[in-house]
C-alpha positions in Angstrom: 9.7 -0.7 -29.3 7.8 -1.0 -26.1 4.0 -0.9 -26.3 1.7 1.5 -24.6 0.0 -1.2 -22.6 3.4 -2.2 -21.2 4.1 1.4 -20.3 0.7 1.7 -18.6 1.4 -1.4 -16.6 4.8 -0.1 -15.5 3.2 3.3 -14.6 0.6 1.4 -12.6 3.3 -0.5 -10.7 5.2 2.7 -10.0 2.1 4.5 -8.7 1.2 1.5 -6.5 4.6 0.9 -5.0 6.2 4.3 -4.8 5.1 7.6 -3.3 5.6 10.1 -6.2 4.2 13.6 -6.1 5.2 15.2 -9.4 5.0 14.3 -13.1 8.7 15.2 -13.3 9.5 12.4 -10.8 7.2 10.0 -12.7 9.0 10.8 -15.9 12.3 10.0 -14.3 11.0 6.7 -12.9 9.6 5.8 -16.3 12.9 6.7 -18.0 14.7 4.4 -15.5 12.4 1.6 -16.6 13.3 2.4 -20.3 10.2 4.5 -21.2 11.1 7.9 -22.6 7.8 9.8 -22.8 6.8 13.5 -22.9 4.9 15.2 -20.1 1.8 15.4 -22.4 1.9 11.6 -22.9 2.3 11.1 -19.2 -0.6 13.4 -18.5 -2.8 11.4 -20.9 -1.6 8.1 -19.3 -2.5 9.4 -15.8 -5.9 10.5 -17.0 -6.5 7.1 -18.6 -5.5 5.3 -15.3 -7.8 7.8 -13.4 -4.9 8.7 -11.1 -5.6 11.3 -8.5 -3.1 13.6 -6.7 -3.8 13.6 -2.9 -2.1 15.0 0.2 0.0 12.6 2.2 2.2 12.9 5.3 5.2 13.8 3.1 3.5 16.1 0.6 1.4 15.1 -2.4 1.3 11.8 -4.2 -0.5 10.1 -7.1 -2.8 7.3 -6.3 -5.0 4.9 -8.3 -8.7 4.2 -7.9 -8.1 0.9 -6.1 -6.2 2.8 -3.3 -8.5 3.3 -0.3 -7.5 6.9 -0.1 -9.0 7.5 -3.6 -12.5 7.5 -2.4 -14.0 6.8 1.1 -17.1 4.7 0.8 -20.2 5.9 2.4 -22.4 3.2 3.9 -25.8 2.7 2.1 -27.5 3.2 5.5 -26.3 6.7 5.9 -29.3 9.0 5.2 -29.2 11.4 2.3 -29.0 14.5 4.4 -25.8 13.3 6.0 -24.3 12.7 2.6 -25.0 16.3 1.6 -23.5 17.9 4.7 -20.5 15.6 4.6 -20.8 14.8 8.3 -20.4 11.1 9.1 -20.3 10.8 12.9 -18.6 11.7 16.1 -17.1 10.1 19.2 -15.8 11.3 22.5 -12.6 10.6 24.4 -12.2 12.5 27.6 -12.7 16.1 26.8 -12.0 15.6 23.1 -14.7 15.3 20.4 -13.6 13.6 17.2 -15.9 14.2 14.2 -15.6 12.3 11.0 -16.6 13.8 7.6 -16.3 13.0 4.0 -12.9 14.0 2.5 -12.7 17.7 2.0 -15.6 18.6 4.3 -13.9 19.1 7.7 -12.6 22.6 7.2 -16.1 23.9 6.1 -17.9 22.3 9.0 -15.2 23.5 11.4 -15.7 27.1 10.1 -19.4 26.8 10.9 -18.8 25.4 14.4 -16.2 28.2 15.1 -18.6 30.9 13.8 -21.2 29.9 16.4 -18.7 30.4 19.3 -20.3 27.6 21.3 -19.8 27.9 25.1 -19.1 24.2 25.4 -16.1 24.1 23.0 -12.9 26.0 23.6 -11.2 25.2 20.2 -11.3 23.1 17.0 -8.8 21.8 14.6 -9.7 20.5 11.1 -7.9 18.0 8.9 -9.2 16.8 5.5 -11.8 14.4 6.9 -11.6 14.8 10.6 -12.4 17.5 13.1 -11.0 17.6 16.6 -12.9 19.8 19.1 -11.8 20.3 22.7 -14.6 20.5 25.3 -14.4 23.0 28.1 -13.9 21.7 31.7 -17.1 20.8 33.5 -19.1 20.4 30.3 -21.0 17.1 29.7 -21.3 15.4 26.4 -25.0 16.0 26.0 -24.4 19.8 26.2 -21.9 19.5 23.3 -24.3 17.4 21.3 -27.1 19.9 21.8 -24.9 22.8 20.6 -23.4 20.9 17.7 -26.9 20.0 16.5 -27.5 23.6 15.7 -24.9 23.3 12.9 -25.2 19.6 12.3 -28.7 18.3 13.0 -27.5 14.8 12.3 -25.3 14.8 15.4 -28.2 13.6 17.6 -28.8 10.6 15.3 -25.3 9.4 14.5 -22.9 8.7 17.4 -20.1 6.3 16.7 
């Protein structure tokens, strides 16, 4: 009989080395390793390992806390008001503005930017933790910063 700790170690290895997005697929992988468990047991094991399901390029996958995708660290020198808005910084490249946010904040911030219909920005695109804004022709960076600061006061103090 294989022990729970052995099963947990195998599960940890599977999650670390394989991109698996469903409990059904995990059950199949465990069965291939000789561990026949129920979905309820697998659920408890995932909870015990503190596994999280996150979006990836190929769909969803389970990850463990030691994976950098699990939690983006926020530098201790980031002021508290920036932590609350989720905004981390921005940088320019040509007529593009790339804004970095905490995971999950980009869509909400982009909605606020779009609602203001700024003259300097012709469009935005949001990911999970990144916003891409396209500046209109002939607009300088300071104009964009001035307008964005209406939604994100921190913009003026945190350029990457």
